[in-house]
C-alpha positions as CSV (number, residue, x, y, z in Angstrom):
1,M,19.3,-4.7,-0.9
2,Q,17.3,-6.1,-4.0
3,P,13.5,-4.6,-4.3
4,I,10.8,-7.3,-3.4
5,D,8.4,-7.8,-6.1
6,Y,4.9,-9.3,-5.9
7,Q,3.0,-10.5,-8.3
8,Q,-0.7,-12.2,-8.3
9,D,-0.6,-16.2,-8.4
10,P,-3.0,-16.8,-11.0
11,N,-4.3,-20.2,-9.2
12,N,-5.6,-18.5,-5.8
13,S,-5.4,-14.7,-6.3
14,Q,-3.0,-14.4,-3.7
15,F,0.3,-12.6,-3.5
16,I,3.2,-13.9,-4.1
17,P,6.8,-13.0,-4.0
18,A,8.6,-13.4,-7.6
19,V,11.2,-15.3,-6.8
20,A,12.9,-16.2,-9.8
21,A,15.1,-13.6,-11.8
22,G,12.8,-12.5,-14.9
23,Q,9.6,-13.8,-13.6
24,L,8.9,-10.4,-13.3
25,S,9.5,-8.1,-16.0
26,T,10.9,-4.8,-14.8
27,P,8.0,-2.2,-15.5
28,Q,8.7,0.4,-18.2
29,H,9.0,4.0,-16.0
30,S,6.0,6.3,-16.8
31,Q,6.1,9.3,-15.0
32,N,2.4,10.8,-13.7
33,V,0.3,7.9,-15.3
34,P,-3.0,8.1,-13.5
35,L,-4.7,4.8,-13.4
36,L,-7.6,5.9,-14.5
37,A,-5.7,7.6,-17.8
38,H,-3.9,4.3,-17.8
39,L,-7.3,1.9,-18.1
40,G,-8.3,4.3,-20.7
41,A,-10.6,6.1,-18.6
42,T,-12.6,9.3,-20.1
43,T,-14.5,11.8,-17.8
44,V,-17.8,10.1,-18.1
45,D,-16.0,6.8,-16.9
46,T,-14.8,8.6,-13.6
47,E,-18.3,8.1,-11.6
48,T,-18.2,4.4,-12.6
49,Y,-14.7,3.9,-11.6
50,F,-15.7,5.6,-8.3
51,Q,-18.9,3.4,-8.1
52,Q,-17.4,-0.2,-8.9
53,Y,-14.7,1.2,-6.1
54,R,-17.5,1.8,-3.6
55,N,-19.0,-1.6,-4.7
56,L,-15.7,-3.5,-3.8
57,L,-15.3,-1.2,-0.8
58,A,-19.2,-2.8,0.5
59,G,-17.3,-6.5,0.7
60,F,-14.6,-5.4,2.8
61,K,-14.7,-6.9,6.0
62,G,-14.3,-4.8,9.4
63,N,-11.2,-5.2,10.9
64,I,-9.7,-7.2,8.1
65,D,-9.7,-5.3,5.3
66,C,-10.2,-1.6,7.1
67,R,-10.4,-0.7,10.6
68,L,-12.5,2.0,12.3
69,I,-10.6,4.7,14.2
70,P,-12.8,6.2,17.0
71,S,-12.0,9.6,17.5
72,R,-13.8,12.8,19.5
73,K,-13.5,14.9,16.2
74,G,-15.2,12.1,14.3
75,D,-14.4,8.2,13.5
76,T,-12.6,7.6,10.4
77,F,-11.9,4.5,8.5
78,T,-8.6,3.2,7.3
79,L,-7.0,1.1,5.0
80,T,-5.5,-2.1,6.2
81,K,-2.5,-4.2,4.4
82,A,-5.3,-6.9,3.3
83,G,-7.5,-4.5,2.1
84,A,-4.7,-2.6,0.2
85,E,-3.5,-6.2,-1.5
86,K,-7.6,-6.7,-2.2
87,I,-7.7,-3.3,-4.1
88,C,-4.9,-4.4,-5.9
89,R,-6.0,-7.4,-7.2
90,F,-9.4,-5.6,-8.1
91,F,-7.5,-3.3,-10.2
92,G,-5.0,-6.1,-11.5
93,L,-1.9,-4.1,-9.8
94,N,1.5,-5.8,-8.8
95,Y,3.7,-4.0,-6.5
96,S,7.5,-4.0,-5.8
97,L,8.8,-2.8,-2.4
98,I,12.3,-1.2,-2.7
99,P,14.5,-0.2,0.1
100,L,15.6,3.2,0.3
101,A,19.0,4.6,1.1
102,Q,17.7,6.1,4.1
103,T,17.3,3.0,6.1
104,K,19.2,3.1,9.2
105,L,20.6,0.6,11.8
106,D,22.4,2.1,14.6
107,F,23.3,-0.8,17.2
108,D,25.3,1.4,19.5
109,Q,22.7,4.5,19.6
110,N,20.0,2.1,19.7
111,V,18.4,3.6,16.2
112,F,16.6,1.7,13.9
113,Y,14.9,3.2,10.7
114,Y,13.3,1.7,7.8
115,A,12.0,3.2,4.5
116,Y,10.2,1.7,1.3
117,E,8.8,3.0,-1.9
118,C,6.5,0.8,-3.1
119,Q,5.7,0.6,-6.7
120,L,2.7,-0.2,-8.7
121,S,2.8,-1.5,-12.3
122,Y,-0.3,-2.6,-14.2
123,S,0.9,-4.2,-17.5
124,N,4.6,-3.8,-16.5
125,V,3.7,-0.1,-16.4
126,I,4.5,2.1,-13.3
127,V,1.2,3.5,-12.3
128,G,1.9,4.9,-9.1
129,N,3.7,5.0,-6.0
130,G,3.6,5.8,-2.6
131,F,6.7,5.9,0.7
132,G,6.6,4.2,4.0
133,N,8.8,4.8,7.2
134,C,9.1,3.2,10.9
135,N,11.5,3.9,13.5
136,N,11.9,2.1,17.2
137,R,11.4,5.6,18.3
138,E,7.6,5.7,17.6
139,S,5.9,5.8,20.7
140,K,4.6,2.0,20.5
141,Y,7.9,0.7,19.8
142,V,10.3,3.2,22.0
143,K,10.1,0.7,25.2
144,A,10.4,-2.6,23.1
145,Y,14.6,-3.6,23.0
146,S,14.8,-6.4,21.2
147,P,16.2,-7.9,18.1
148,D,12.6,-8.8,17.2
149,I,11.8,-5.0,17.2
150,L,13.5,-5.1,14.0
151,N,11.5,-7.2,11.8
152,T,8.4,-5.6,13.1
153,I,9.5,-1.7,12.2
154,D,10.9,-3.3,9.1
155,K,7.3,-4.8,8.1
156,M,5.3,-1.6,9.5
157,A,7.7,0.5,7.0
158,Q,6.6,-1.6,4.4
159,K,2.6,-1.9,4.8
160,R,2.8,1.9,5.2
161,A,4.4,2.3,1.7
162,L,2.0,-0.2,0.1
163,I,-0.8,1.5,1.8
164,S,0.0,4.8,0.7
165,A,0.4,4.0,-2.9
166,V,-2.7,1.9,-3.1
167,L,-4.6,5.3,-1.9
168,F,-2.9,7.8,-4.0
169,T,-2.8,5.7,-7.7
170,T,-6.6,4.2,-7.2
171,G,-8.3,7.5,-5.6
172,G,-8.6,5.7,-2.3
173,S,-8.2,8.5,-0.2
174,R,-11.9,9.4,-1.1
175,F,-12.8,6.9,1.3
176,F,-10.2,6.4,3.8
177,G,-9.1,8.7,6.6
178,Q,-12.6,10.3,6.5
179,K,-15.1,10.6,8.7
180,V,-18.1,8.0,8.6
181,G,-20.6,10.1,7.5
182,H,-18.3,11.1,4.8
183,L,-18.3,7.8,2.9
184,N,-20.5,8.5,-0.1
185,G,-17.1,9.6,-2.0
């Protein structure tokens, strides 16, 4: 399968698939280039970077860009796909979703597993990546037996890969998946 590349549409700041061959040049692979270092940030700039990140998050819409997950151990915020795409636009990042070889579709055994790598690029240089997977044995899909479920778990694996890449690359783990009282970063 071919990677699915996404780039920003200059007319409306939405992500669109790069369908024409060569429309999005293949990024040069650069191992372990943190986004801050790639953007030329210094130690002094780090606090400014995270302040801008906090300012971006202040404009997030609840249940659209992020969700509050209640728990007895303390409520936490989680990033949604819409929020991850908003962070990508803010930092000028494009993403590619690459299906991994571990993807398994076994109709005889009723086992469906999708796995993706999401690569984030800035100025055609890969600055980070993340992985995501989903399968029909997860509790919310285990009782669903329908061809329609294949698309659902495929898209969930893609979303998980994108969110993972965004959190790792931009330092978003500092803000998401933490108790609500600790959101000052």
